[in-house]
All heavy atoms as a GROMACS GRO file, in nm:
protein
  601
    1MET      N    1  11.245  10.933   9.643
    1MET     CA    2  11.173  10.843   9.729
    1MET      C    3  11.089  10.927   9.825
    1MET      O    4  11.134  11.027   9.877
    1MET     CB    5  11.276  10.758   9.804
    1MET     CG    6  11.217  10.652   9.884
    1MET     SD    7  11.338  10.546   9.973
    1MET     CE    8  11.471  10.528   9.861
    2GLU      N    9  10.969  10.886   9.847
    2GLU     CA   10  10.879  10.961   9.934
    2GLU      C   11  10.827  10.871  10.045
    2GLU      O   12  10.798  10.754  10.023
    2GLU     CB   13  10.762  11.015   9.852
    2GLU     CG   14  10.680  11.116   9.925
    2GLU     CD   15  10.578  11.182   9.833
    2GLU    OE1   16  10.616  11.228   9.726
    2GLU    OE2   17  10.460  11.184   9.871
    3GLY      N   18  10.816  10.927  10.164
    3GLY     CA   19  10.764  10.854  10.278
    3GLY      C   20  10.709  10.951  10.381
    3GLY      O   21  10.704  11.072  10.357
    4HIS      N   22  10.669  10.897  10.493
    4HIS     CA   23  10.613  10.978  10.601
    4HIS      C   24  10.673  10.938  10.735
    4HIS      O   25  10.712  10.824  10.754
    4HIS     CB   26  10.462  10.958  10.608
    4HIS     CG   27  10.392  11.000  10.483
    4HIS    ND1   28  10.372  10.913  10.378
    4HIS    CD2   29  10.343  11.118  10.445
    4HIS    CE1   30  10.309  10.978  10.281
    4HIS    NE2   31  10.291  11.102  10.319
    5ILE      N   32  10.676  11.032  10.827
    5ILE     CA   33  10.720  11.003  10.963
    5ILE      C   34  10.602  10.941  11.038
    5ILE      O   35  10.497  11.002  11.049
    5ILE     CB   36  10.770  11.130  11.035
    5ILE    CG1   37  10.894  11.184  10.964
    5ILE    CG2   38  10.800  11.100  11.181
    5ILE    CD1   39  10.944  11.316  11.017
    6LYS      N   40  10.621  10.817  11.085
    6LYS     CA   41  10.516  10.747  11.159
    6LYS      C   42  10.523  10.778  11.307
    6LYS      O   43  10.422  10.775  11.376
    6LYS     CB   44  10.530  10.595  11.142
    6LYS     CG   45  10.502  10.549  11.003
    6LYS     CD   46  10.500  10.400  10.982
    6LYS     CE   47  10.565  10.309  11.078
    6LYS     NZ   48  10.558  10.166  11.043
    7GLY      N   49  10.642  10.807  11.357
    7GLY     CA   50  10.657  10.832  11.499
    7GLY      C   51  10.793  10.889  11.532
    7GLY      O   52  10.886  10.883  11.452
    8ILE      N   53  10.801  10.945  11.650
    8ILE     CA   54  10.927  10.998  11.702
    8ILE      C   55  10.961  10.914  11.825
    8ILE      O   56  10.882  10.905  11.919
    8ILE     CB   57  10.914  11.147  11.737
    8ILE    CG1   58  10.884  11.227  11.611
    8ILE    CG2   59  11.042  11.197  11.804
    8ILE    CD1   60  10.853  11.373  11.634
    9LEU      N   61  11.078  10.852  11.821
    9LEU     CA   62  11.120  10.766  11.930
    9LEU      C   63  11.213  10.845  12.020
    9LEU      O   64  11.314  10.899  11.976
    9LEU     CB   65  11.192  10.643  11.873
    9LEU     CG   66  11.114  10.568  11.764
    9LEU    CD1   67  11.198  10.457  11.705
    9LEU    CD2   68  10.984  10.513  11.819
   10GLN      N   69  11.177  10.853  12.146
   10GLN     CA   70  11.253  10.934  12.241
   10GLN      C   71  11.341  10.849  12.329
   10GLN      O   72  11.304  10.737  12.365
   10GLN     CB   73  11.158  11.016  12.329
   10GLN     CG   74  11.083  11.122  12.252
   10GLN     CD   75  10.998  11.208  12.343
   10GLN    OE1   76  10.956  11.166  12.449
   10GLN    NE2   77  10.975  11.331  12.301
   11ASN      N   78  11.455  10.904  12.364
   11ASN     CA   79  11.544  10.844  12.461
   11ASN      C   80  11.487  10.875  12.599
   11ASN      O   81  11.478  10.990  12.637
   11ASN     CB   82  11.685  10.901  12.444
   11ASN     CG   83  11.785  10.838  12.536
   11ASN    OD1   84  11.752  10.786  12.643
   11ASN    ND2   85  11.909  10.842  12.495
   12ARG      N   86  11.448  10.775  12.672
   12ARG     CA   87  11.383  10.796  12.802
   12ARG      C   88  11.475  10.862  12.904
   12ARG      O   89  11.430  10.938  12.988
   12ARG     CB   90  11.331  10.665  12.856
   12ARG     CG   91  11.217  10.612  12.776
   12ARG     CD   92  11.166  10.484  12.830
   12ARG     NE   93  11.068  10.429  12.738
   12ARG     CZ   94  10.995  10.325  12.763
   12ARG    NH1   95  11.006  10.262  12.878
   12ARG    NH2   96  10.908  10.281  12.676
   13SER      N   97  11.605  10.835  12.896
   13SER     CA   98  11.696  10.890  12.996
   13SER      C   99  11.724  11.038  12.973
   13SER      O  100  11.748  11.112  13.067
   13SER     CB  101  11.828  10.812  12.997
   13SER     OG  102  11.894  10.825  12.874
   14SER      N  103  11.717  11.084  12.848
   14SER     CA  104  11.748  11.225  12.822
   14SER      C  105  11.628  11.304  12.772
   14SER      O  106  11.636  11.424  12.755
   14SER     CB  107  11.860  11.236  12.719
   14SER     OG  108  11.817  11.189  12.593
   15ALA      N  109  11.516  11.237  12.745
   15ALA     CA  110  11.394  11.299  12.692
   15ALA      C  111  11.420  11.374  12.562
   15ALA      O  112  11.353  11.470  12.530
   15ALA     CB  113  11.331  11.392  12.796
   16SER      N  114  11.518  11.326  12.486
   16SER     CA  115  11.545  11.390  12.356
   16SER      C  116  11.490  11.304  12.244
   16SER      O  117  11.472  11.183  12.259
   16SER     CB  118  11.696  11.411  12.337
   16SER     OG  119  11.762  11.286  12.329
   17ASN      N  120  11.458  11.368  12.133
   17ASN     CA  121  11.410  11.298  12.015
   17ASN      C  122  11.531  11.244  11.940
   17ASN      O  123  11.599  11.317  11.871
   17ASN     CB  124  11.329  11.390  11.926
   17ASN     CG  125  11.209  11.447  11.996
   17ASN    OD1  126  11.158  11.386  12.089
   17ASN    ND2  127  11.163  11.562  11.955
   18ASP      N  128  11.557  11.116  11.956
   18ASP     CA  129  11.677  11.057  11.897
   18ASP      C  130  11.653  10.994  11.761
   18ASP      O  131  11.740  10.997  11.676
   18ASP     CB  132  11.736  10.953  11.991
   18ASP     CG  133  11.798  11.014  12.115
   18ASP    OD1  134  11.819  11.136  12.117
   18ASP    OD2  135  11.825  10.939  12.210
   19PHE      N  136  11.535  10.934  11.742
   19PHE     CA  137  11.510  10.859  11.619
   19PHE      C  138  11.373  10.889  11.562
   19PHE      O  139  11.280  10.922  11.634
   19PHE     CB  140  11.521  10.709  11.646
   19PHE     CG  141  11.656  10.669  11.700
   19PHE    CD1  142  11.674  10.646  11.835
   19PHE    CD2  143  11.765  10.657  11.615
   19PHE    CE1  144  11.797  10.611  11.886
   19PHE    CE2  145  11.889  10.622  11.665
   19PHE     CZ  146  11.906  10.599  11.800
   20LEU      N  147  11.363  10.875  11.430
   20LEU     CA  148  11.237  10.890  11.359
   20LEU      C  149  11.198  10.754  11.303
   20LEU      O  150  11.282  10.684  11.246
   20LEU     CB  151  11.252  10.989  11.242
   20LEU     CG  152  11.305  11.128  11.276
   20LEU    CD1  153  11.329  11.206  11.147
   20LEU    CD2  154  11.211  11.200  11.367
   21GLU      N  155  11.073  10.717  11.321
   21GLU     CA  156  11.021  10.595  11.260
   21GLU      C  157  10.952  10.637  11.131
   21GLU      O  158  10.864  10.724  11.132
   21GLU     CB  159  10.923  10.525  11.354
   21GLU     CG  160  10.875  10.394  11.300
   21GLU     CD  161  10.783  10.322  11.398
   21GLU    OE1  162  10.741  10.382  11.498
   21GLU    OE2  163  10.754  10.205  11.371
   22LEU      N  164  10.993  10.577  11.020
   22LEU     CA  165  10.946  10.620  10.889
   22LEU      C  166  10.862  10.514  10.820
   22LEU      O  167  10.888  10.394  10.833
   22LEU     CB  168  11.066  10.652  10.799
   22LEU     CG  169  11.170  10.748  10.856
   22LEU    CD1  170  11.293  10.749  10.767
   22LEU    CD2  171  11.111  10.886  10.868
   23ASP      N  172  10.763  10.559  10.745
   23ASP     CA  173  10.685  10.474  10.656
   23ASP      C  174  10.756  10.482  10.520
   23ASP      O  175  10.718  10.560  10.434
   23ASP     CB  176  10.542  10.525  10.648
   23ASP     CG  177  10.456  10.442  10.556
   23ASP    OD1  178  10.498  10.330  10.519
   23ASP    OD2  179  10.347  10.488  10.520
   24LEU      N  180  10.863  10.404  10.508
   24LEU     CA  181  10.950  10.415  10.392
   24LEU      C  182  11.017  10.281  10.369
   24LEU      O  183  11.076  10.224  10.461
   24LEU     CB  184  11.056  10.523  10.421
   24LEU     CG  185  11.160  10.552  10.318
   24LEU    CD1  186  11.097  10.616  10.194
   24LEU    CD2  187  11.264  10.647  10.375
   25ASP      N  188  11.006  10.228  10.249
   25ASP     CA  189  11.071  10.103  10.216
   25ASP      C  190  11.211  10.132  10.164
   25ASP      O  191  11.228  10.205  10.066
   25ASP     CB  192  10.990  10.028  10.111
   25ASP     CG  193  11.034   9.884  10.096
   25ASP    OD1  194  11.094   9.830  10.191
   25ASP    OD2  195  11.008   9.826   9.990
   26LEU      N  196  11.310  10.080  10.232
   26LEU     CA  197  11.450  10.106  10.194
   26LEU      C  198  11.503   9.999  10.101
   26LEU      O  199  11.453   9.887  10.097
   26LEU     CB  200  11.538  10.109  10.320
   26LEU     CG  201  11.514  10.221  10.418
   26LEU    CD1  202  11.614  10.210  10.533
   26LEU    CD2  203  11.526  10.355  10.352
   27TYR      N  204  11.606  10.036  10.030
   27TYR     CA  205  11.678   9.945   9.944
   27TYR      C  206  11.823   9.942   9.987
   27TYR      O  207  11.871  10.034  10.054
   27TYR     CB  208  11.667   9.991   9.798
   27TYR     CG  209  11.525   9.993   9.750
   27TYR    CD1  210  11.451  10.111   9.751
   27TYR    CD2  211  11.462   9.877   9.706
   27TYR    CE1  212  11.320  10.114   9.709
   27TYR    CE2  213  11.331   9.879   9.664
   27TYR     CZ  214  11.260   9.998   9.665
   27TYR     OH  215  11.131  10.000   9.625
   28HIS      N  216  11.895   9.839   9.949
   28HIS     CA  217  12.036   9.826   9.982
   28HIS      C  218  12.110   9.953   9.937
   28HIS      O  219  12.094   9.997   9.824
   28HIS     CB  220  12.094   9.704   9.911
   28HIS     CG  221  12.238   9.682   9.944
   28HIS    ND1  222  12.278   9.634  10.066
   28HIS    CD2  223  12.349   9.703   9.872
   28HIS    CE1  224  12.409   9.625  10.066
   28HIS    NE2  225  12.455   9.667   9.950
   29GLY      N  226  12.183  10.013  10.028
   29GLY     CA  227  12.260  10.134   9.997
   29GLY      C  228  12.191  10.264  10.036
   29GLY      O  229  12.250  10.371  10.022
   30ASP      N  230  12.067  10.259  10.087
   30ASP     CA  231  11.996  10.381  10.128
   30ASP      C  232  12.045  10.437  10.261
   30ASP      O  233  12.026  10.555  10.290
   30ASP     CB  234  11.845  10.357  10.138
   30ASP     CG  235  11.777  10.348  10.003
   30ASP    OD1  236  11.837  10.392   9.903
   30ASP    OD2  237  11.664  10.296   9.998
   31SER      N  238  12.108  10.354  10.343
   31SER     CA  239  12.158  10.401  10.473
   31SER      C  240  12.253  10.518  10.454
   31SER      O  241  12.336  10.518  10.363
   31SER     CB  242  12.230  10.289  10.547
   31SER     OG  243  12.139  10.189  10.584
   32GLY      N  244  12.238  10.618  10.541
   32GLY     CA  245  12.321  10.738  10.530
   32GLY      C  246  12.258  10.847  10.446
   32GLY      O  247  12.307  10.960  10.444
   33GLY      N  248  12.147  10.817  10.381
   33GLY     CA  249  12.078  10.917  10.299
   33GLY      C  250  12.001  11.014  10.386
   33GLY      O  251  11.957  10.980  10.496
   34PRO      N  252  11.983  11.138  10.339
   34PRO     CA  253  11.912  11.238  10.418
   34PRO      C  254  11.760  11.219  10.413
   34PRO      O  255  11.706  11.170  10.315
   34PRO     CB  256  11.950  11.369  10.351
   34PRO     CG  257  11.970  11.331  10.208
   34PRO     CD  258  12.031  11.193  10.212
   35ILE      N  259  11.695  11.260  10.522
   35ILE     CA  260  11.549  11.272  10.527
   35ILE      C  261  11.522  11.422  10.528
   35ILE      O  262  11.564  11.492  10.620
   35ILE     CB  263  11.489  11.206  10.653
   35ILE    CG1  264  11.527  11.058  10.660
   35ILE    CG2  265  11.339  11.226  10.660
   35ILE    CD1  266  11.470  10.973  10.549
   36LEU      N  267  11.455  11.471  10.426
   36LEU     CA  268  11.430  11.614  10.410
   36LEU      C  269  11.281  11.643  10.415
   36LEU      O  270  11.199  11.561  10.373
   36LEU     CB  271  11.486  11.662  10.277
   36LEU     CG  272  11.633  11.633  10.250
   36LEU    CD1  273  11.669  11.669  10.106
   36LEU    CD2  274  11.722  11.706  10.347
   37ASP      N  275  11.245  11.764  10.463
   37ASP     CA  276  11.104  11.805  10.459
   37ASP      C  277  11.076  11.871  10.323
   37ASP      O  278  11.163  11.874  10.235
   37ASP     CB  279  11.067  11.894  10.577
   37ASP     CG  280  11.132  12.032  10.575
   37ASP    OD1  281  11.197  12.069  10.474
   37ASP    OD2  282  11.118  12.105  10.675
   38ASP      N  283  10.956  11.923  10.306
   38ASP     CA  284  10.915  11.983  10.177
   38ASP      C  285  10.998  12.104  10.138
   38ASP      O  286  11.006  12.139  10.021
   38ASP     CB  287  10.768  12.023  10.181
   38ASP     CG  288  10.676  11.903  10.186
   38ASP    OD1  289  10.720  11.792  10.149
   38ASP    OD2  290  10.560  11.919  10.229
   39GLN      N  291  11.060  12.171  10.237
   39GLN     CA  292  11.143  12.288  10.208
   39GLN      C  293  11.291  12.254  10.200
   39GLN      O  294  11.375  12.343  10.192
   39GLN     CB  295  11.121  12.398  10.313
   39GLN     CG  296  10.997  12.482  10.289
   39GLN     CD  297  10.883  12.439  10.381
   39GLN    OE1  298  10.906  12.398  10.493
   39GLN    NE2  299  10.761  12.450  10.331
   40GLY      N  300  11.325  12.126  10.205
   40GLY     CA  301  11.464  12.084  10.193
   40GLY      C  302  11.543  12.089  10.322
   40GLY      O  303  11.664  12.075  10.321
   41ARG      N  304  11.476  12.107  10.436
   41ARG     CA  305  11.544  12.109  10.566
   41ARG      C  306  11.571  11.965  10.611
   41ARG      O  307  11.486  11.879  10.597
   41ARG     CB  308  11.462  12.183  10.670
   41ARG     CG  309  11.449  12.332  10.639
   41ARG     CD  310  11.362  12.398  10.742
   41ARG     NE  311  11.227  12.342  10.731
   41ARG     CZ  312  11.114  12.412  10.746
   41ARG    NH1  313  11.120  12.539  10.778
   41ARG    NH2  314  10.998  12.354  10.734
   42LEU      N  315  11.689  11.944  10.670
   42LEU     CA  316  11.727  11.812  10.716
   42LEU      C  317  11.649  11.773  10.842
   42LEU      O  318  11.650  11.846  10.941
   42LEU     CB  319  11.878  11.809  10.747
   42LEU     CG  320  11.933  11.676  10.797
   42LEU    CD1  321  11.926  11.572  10.685
   42LEU    CD2  322  12.075  11.692  10.846
   43LEU      N  323  11.581  11.659  10.835
   43LEU     CA  324  11.509  11.605  10.950
   43LEU      C  325  11.586  11.491  11.015
   43LEU      O  326  11.575  11.469  11.135
   43LEU     CB  327  11.371  11.555  10.908
   43LEU     CG  328  11.277  11.658  10.846
   43LEU    CD1  329  11.149  11.590  10.803
   43LEU    CD2  330  11.250  11.771  10.943
   44GLY      N  331  11.663  11.421  10.935
   44GLY     CA  332  11.738  11.308  10.988
   44GLY      C  333  11.816  11.237  10.879
   44GLY      O  334  11.823  11.282  10.766
   45MET      N  335  11.876  11.123  10.919
   45MET     CA  336  11.956  11.044  10.828
   45MET      C  337  11.915  10.897  10.841
   45MET      O  338  11.905  10.844  10.953
   45MET     CB  339  12.105  11.059  10.862
   45MET     CG  340  12.197  10.984  10.770
   45MET     SD  341  12.371  11.010  10.811
   45MET     CE  342  12.383  10.924  10.967
   46ILE      N  343  11.890  10.832  10.729
   46ILE     CA  344  11.845  10.694  10.729
   46ILE      C  345  11.950  10.604  10.794
   46ILE      O  346  12.068  10.613  10.763
   46ILE     CB  347  11.818  10.646  10.584
   46ILE    CG1  348  11.705  10.727  10.522
   46ILE    CG2  349  11.786  10.497  10.582
   46ILE    CD1  350  11.684  10.702  10.375
   47MET      N  351  11.902  10.518  10.886
   47MET     CA  352  11.991  10.426  10.956
   47MET      C  353  11.966  10.280  10.921
   47MET      O  354  12.059  10.206  10.896
   47MET     CB  355  11.972  10.440  11.108
   47MET     CG  356  12.049  10.550  11.168
   47MET     SD  357  12.035  10.554  11.348
   47MET     CE  358  11.999  10.390  11.400
   48ALA      N  359  11.840  10.239  10.928
   48ALA     CA  360  11.812  10.096  10.916
   48ALA      C  361  11.670  10.070  10.872
   48ALA      O  362  11.580  10.152  10.891
   48ALA     CB  363  11.835  10.028  11.051
   49LYS      N  364  11.652   9.953  10.815
   49LYS     CA  365  11.519   9.904  10.778
   49LYS      C  366  11.472   9.812  10.890
   49LYS      O  367  11.550   9.733  10.943
   49LYS     CB  368  11.529   9.826  10.647
   49LYS     CG  369  11.400   9.770  10.597
   49LYS     CD  370  11.422   9.702  10.463
   49LYS     CE  371  11.291   9.658  10.405
   49LYS     NZ  372  11.307   9.608  10.269
   50ARG      N  373  11.347   9.826  10.928
   50ARG     CA  374  11.290   9.736  11.030
   50ARG      C  375  11.236   9.612  10.959
   50ARG      O  376  11.137   9.619  10.888
   50ARG     CB  377  11.179   9.806  11.107
   50ARG     CG  378  11.232   9.920  11.191
   50ARG     CD  379  11.124   9.982  11.269
   50ARG     NE  380  11.106   9.906  11.392
   50ARG     CZ  381  11.023   9.941  11.488
   50ARG    NH1  382  10.949  10.049  11.475
   50ARG    NH2  383  11.013   9.871  11.597
   51GLU      N  384  11.304   9.502  10.979
   51GLU     CA  385  11.265   9.378  10.912
   51GLU      C  386  11.133   9.323  10.964
   51GLU      O  387  11.063   9.253  10.894
   51GLU     CB  388  11.376   9.273  10.927
   51GLU     CG  389  11.505   9.311  10.856
   51GLU     CD  390  11.493   9.316  10.705
   51GLU    OE1  391  11.408   9.245  10.647
   51GLU    OE2  392  11.570   9.392  10.644
   52SER      N  393  11.100   9.357  11.089
   52SER     CA  394  10.979   9.303  11.151
   52SER      C  395  10.851   9.368  11.099
   52SER      O  396  10.744   9.313  11.115
   52SER     CB  397  10.986   9.320  11.303
   52SER     OG  398  10.996   9.458  11.336
   53GLU      N  399  10.863   9.485  11.036
   53GLU     CA  400  10.745   9.556  10.984
   53GLU      C  401  10.770   9.598  10.840
   53GLU      O  402  10.872   9.659  10.811
   53GLU     CB  403  10.717   9.681  11.067
   53GLU     CG  404  10.681   9.654  11.210
   53GLU     CD  405  10.657   9.782  11.287
   53GLU    OE1  406  10.594   9.875  11.231
   53GLU    OE2  407  10.701   9.790  11.402
   54PRO      N  408  10.676   9.569  10.748
   54PRO     CA  409  10.695   9.612  10.610
   54PRO      C  410  10.690   9.764  10.598
   54PRO      O  411  10.618   9.831  10.671
   54PRO     CB  412  10.579   9.547  10.535
   54PRO     CG  413  10.480   9.509  10.639
   54PRO     CD  414  10.553   9.496  10.768
   55ASN      N  415  10.769   9.820  10.505
   55ASN     CA  416  10.774   9.964  10.480
   55ASN      C  417  10.799  10.045  10.607
   55ASN      O  418  10.741  10.149  10.628
   55ASN     CB  419  10.645  10.014  10.413
   55ASN     CG  420  10.626   9.954  10.277
   55ASN    OD1  421  10.722   9.922  10.208
   55ASN    ND2  422  10.503   9.937  10.236
   56SER      N  423  10.887   9.996  10.691
   56SER     CA  424  10.919  10.065  10.815
   56SER      C  425  11.070  10.078  10.828
   56SER      O  426  11.142   9.980  10.812
   56SER     CB  427  10.862   9.990  10.935
   56SER     OG  428  10.882  10.064  11.052
   57SER      N  429  11.114  10.200  10.853
   57SER     CA  430  11.257  10.229  10.864
   57SER      C  431  11.282  10.320  10.982
   57SER      O  432  11.192  10.384  11.034
   57SER     CB  433  11.306  10.297  10.737
   57SER     OG  434  11.273  10.221  10.623
   58ILE      N  435  11.409  10.330  11.022
   58ILE     CA  436  11.450  10.415  11.133
   58ILE      C  437  11.556  10.513  11.083
   58ILE      O  438  11.646  10.476  11.009
   58ILE     CB  439  11.509  10.330  11.248
   58ILE    CG1  440  11.407  10.230  11.301
   58ILE    CG2  441  11.562  10.420  11.360
   58ILE    CD1  442  11.288  10.290  11.370
   59ALA      N  443  11.542  10.638  11.126
   59ALA     CA  444  11.641  10.742  11.093
   59ALA      C  445  11.684  10.809  11.222
   59ALA      O  446  11.606  10.822  11.316
   59ALA     CB  447  11.580  10.846  11.000
   60ILE      N  448  11.810  10.850  11.228
   60ILE     CA  449  11.858  10.927  11.342
   60ILE      C  450  11.813  11.071  11.320
   60ILE      O  451  11.824  11.125  11.209
   60ILE     CB  452  12.010  10.915  11.360
   60ILE    CG1  453  12.053  10.982  11.490
   60ILE    CG2  454  12.087  10.967  11.241
   60ILE    CD1  455  12.194  10.948  11.533
   61ALA      N  456  11.756  11.133  11.422
   61ALA     CA  457  11.702  11.269  11.412
   61ALA      C  458  11.815  11.371  11.396
   61ALA      O  459  11.924  11.354  11.451
   61ALA     CB  460  11.618  11.302  11.534
   62SER      N  461  11.787  11.478  11.322
   62SER     CA  462  11.889  11.579  11.293
   62SER      C  463  11.941  11.646  11.419
   62SER      O  464  12.059  11.682  11.426
   62SER     CB  465  11.836  11.683  11.195
   62SER     OG  466  11.722  11.748  11.247
   63ASN      N  467  11.857  11.662  11.522
   63ASN     CA  468  11.906  11.723  11.646
   63ASN      C  469  12.013  11.636  11.712
   63ASN      O  470  12.108  11.686  11.768
   63ASN     CB  471  11.792  11.753  11.744
   63ASN     CG  472  11.723  11.628  11.796
   63ASN    OD1  473  11.690  11.538  11.720
   63ASN    ND2  474  11.700  11.622  11.924
   64LYS      N  475  11.999  11.505  11.703
   64LYS     CA  476  12.099  11.413  11.757
   64LYS      C  477  12.228  11.421  11.676
   64LYS      O  478  12.338  11.420  11.734
   64LYS     CB  479  12.043  11.270  11.757
   64LYS     CG  480  12.130  11.169  11.823
   64LYS     CD  481  12.136  11.190  11.972
   64LYS     CE  482  12.205  11.073  12.038
   64LYS     NZ  483  12.210  11.086  12.181
   65ILE      N  484  12.217  11.431  11.545
   65ILE     CA  485  12.335  11.447  11.459
   65ILE      C  486  12.408  11.575  11.497
   65ILE      O  487  12.531  11.576  11.511
   65ILE     CB  488  12.295  11.448  11.310
   65ILE    CG1  489  12.235  11.314  11.270
   65ILE    CG2  490  12.415  11.484  11.222
   65ILE    CD1  491  12.166  11.315  11.135
   66HIS      N  492  12.334  11.682  11.516
   66HIS     CA  493  12.393  11.811  11.550
   66HIS      C  494  12.468  11.804  11.684
   66HIS      O  495  12.580  11.854  11.697
   66HIS     CB  496  12.286  11.920  11.553
   66HIS     CG  497  12.337  12.056  11.582
   66HIS    ND1  498  12.407  12.130  11.490
   66HIS    CD2  499  12.331  12.131  11.694
   66HIS    CE1  500  12.442  12.244  11.545
   66HIS    NE2  501  12.397  12.248  11.668
   67LEU      N  502  12.406  11.743  11.784
   67LEU     CA  503  12.470  11.729  11.916
   67LEU      C  504  12.598  11.647  11.908
   67LEU      O  505  12.699  11.682  11.969
   67LEU     CB  506  12.373  11.666  12.016
   67LEU     CG  507  12.257  11.752  12.061
   67LEU    CD1  508  12.162  11.671  12.148
   67LEU    CD2  509  12.306  11.875  12.135
   68GLN      N  510  12.594  11.538  11.831
   68GLN     CA  511  12.714  11.455  11.815
   68GLN      C  512  12.824  11.533  11.745
   68GLN      O  513  12.942  11.522  11.782
   68GLN     CB  514  12.680  11.328  11.736
   68GLN     CG  515  12.592  11.232  11.811
   68GLN     CD  516  12.661  11.174  11.933
   68GLN    OE1  517  12.779  11.144  11.933
   68GLN    NE2  518  12.586  11.160  12.042
   69TYR      N  519  12.788  11.614  11.646
   69TYR     CA  520  12.886  11.698  11.577
   69TYR      C  521  12.951  11.797  11.673
   69TYR      O  522  13.073  11.813  11.673
   69TYR     CB  523  12.822  11.772  11.460
   69TYR     CG  524  12.912  11.877  11.403
   69TYR    CD1  525  13.022  11.843  11.326
   69TYR    CD2  526  12.888  12.012  11.429
   69TYR    CE1  527  13.107  11.940  11.276
   69TYR    CE2  528  12.973  12.110  11.380
   69TYR     CZ  529  13.082  12.073  11.302
   69TYR     OH  530  13.166  12.169  11.254
   70LEU      N  531  12.871  11.863  11.757
   70LEU     CA  532  12.925  11.960  11.852
   70LEU      C  533  13.020  11.893  11.951
   70LEU      O  534  13.125  11.949  11.984
   70LEU     CB  535  12.813  12.032  11.925
   70LEU     CG  536  12.726  12.125  11.840
   70LEU    CD1  537  12.612  12.183  11.924
   70LEU    CD2  538  12.809  12.235  11.777
   71GLN      N  539  12.984  11.774  11.998
   71GLN     CA  540  13.072  11.700  12.090
   71GLN      C  541  13.202  11.662  12.020
   71GLN      O  542  13.310  11.673  12.078
   71GLN     CB  543  13.001  11.576  12.142
   71GLN     CG  544  12.892  11.607  12.241
   71GLN     CD  545  12.816  11.484  12.285
   71GLN    OE1  546  12.838  11.373  12.236
   71GLN    NE2  547  12.723  11.503  12.377
   72TYR      N  548  13.193  11.618  11.897
   72TYR     CA  549  13.312  11.583  11.820
   72TYR      C  550  13.402  11.706  11.802
   72TYR      O  551  13.523  11.700  11.824
   72TYR     CB  552  13.272  11.527  11.685
   72TYR     CG  553  13.387  11.515  11.589
   72TYR    CD1  554  13.478  11.408  11.601
   72TYR    CD2  555  13.407  11.608  11.488
   72TYR    CE1  556  13.584  11.398  11.514
   72TYR    CE2  557  13.516  11.597  11.402
   72TYR     CZ  558  13.603  11.492  11.415
   72TYR     OH  559  13.710  11.481  11.330
   73LYS      N  560  13.341  11.816  11.765
   73LYS     CA  561  13.416  11.940  11.741
   73LYS      C  562  13.489  11.985  11.869
   73LYS      O  563  13.603  12.030  11.863
   73LYS     CB  564  13.321  12.049  11.692
   73LYS     CG  565  13.387  12.171  11.641
   73LYS     CD  566  13.285  12.268  11.583
   73LYS     CE  567  13.349  12.400  11.552
   73LYS     NZ  568  13.252  12.497  11.504
   74GLU      N  569  13.424  11.973  11.983
   74GLU     CA  570  13.486  12.009  12.112
   74GLU      C  571  13.608  11.923  12.142
   74GLU      O  572  13.708  11.972  12.190
   74GLU     CB  573  13.385  11.990  12.226
   74GLU     CG  574  13.317  12.115  12.270
   74GLU     CD  575  13.227  12.088  12.391
   74GLU    OE1  576  13.264  12.006  12.478
   74GLU    OE2  577  13.121  12.151  12.396
   75ASN      N  578  13.599  11.794  12.112
   75ASN     CA  579  13.706  11.701  12.143
   75ASN      C  580  13.822  11.711  12.046
   75ASN      O  581  13.933  11.673  12.082
   75ASN     CB  582  13.653  11.557  12.147
   75ASN     CG  583  13.560  11.536  12.264
   75ASN    OD1  584  13.576  11.594  12.369
   75ASN    ND2  585  13.459  11.451  12.244
   76VAL      N  586  13.800  11.759  11.925
   76VAL     CA  587  13.906  11.768  11.826
   76VAL      C  588  13.994  11.890  11.851
   76VAL      O  589  14.114  11.887  11.827
   76VAL     CB  590  13.847  11.772  11.684
   76VAL    CG1  591  13.953  11.804  11.580
   76VAL    CG2  592  13.780  11.640  11.652
   77GLN      N  593  13.937  11.995  11.902
   77GLN     CA  594  14.012  12.121  11.920
   77GLN      C  595  14.101  12.118  12.040
   77GLN      O  596  14.099  12.058  12.132
   77GLN     CB  597  13.918  12.239  11.928
   77GLN     CG  598  13.846  12.259  11.799
   77GLN     CD  599  13.745  12.373  11.807
   77GLN    OE1  600  13.725  12.436  11.910
   77GLN    NE2  601  13.682  12.402  11.696
   0.00000   0.00000   0.00000
C-alpha cells in the first residue's frame, strides 16, 4: 500500500510531533501496521481512518512510540 504524509499534527502542550496525517485509504485490519519511508525506516503506526475525509488516515509518530516504550521500560524494571 502506498500513500503520502499530508501533515504532522503536534501536541500543543508538549510541542512534540505526535501524529501523522496520511493520504492513505485504510481497510479493516490495517490498524497497527507500520508506516515506512523509502529506506524502510519506521515513521509511525497506523491508528485510525478519518471518516470525515476520503483517503485520510492518522498514524502515531515513531518518536511518540519510542517515548512510550522508554516510559514503559522504566516502570517495569
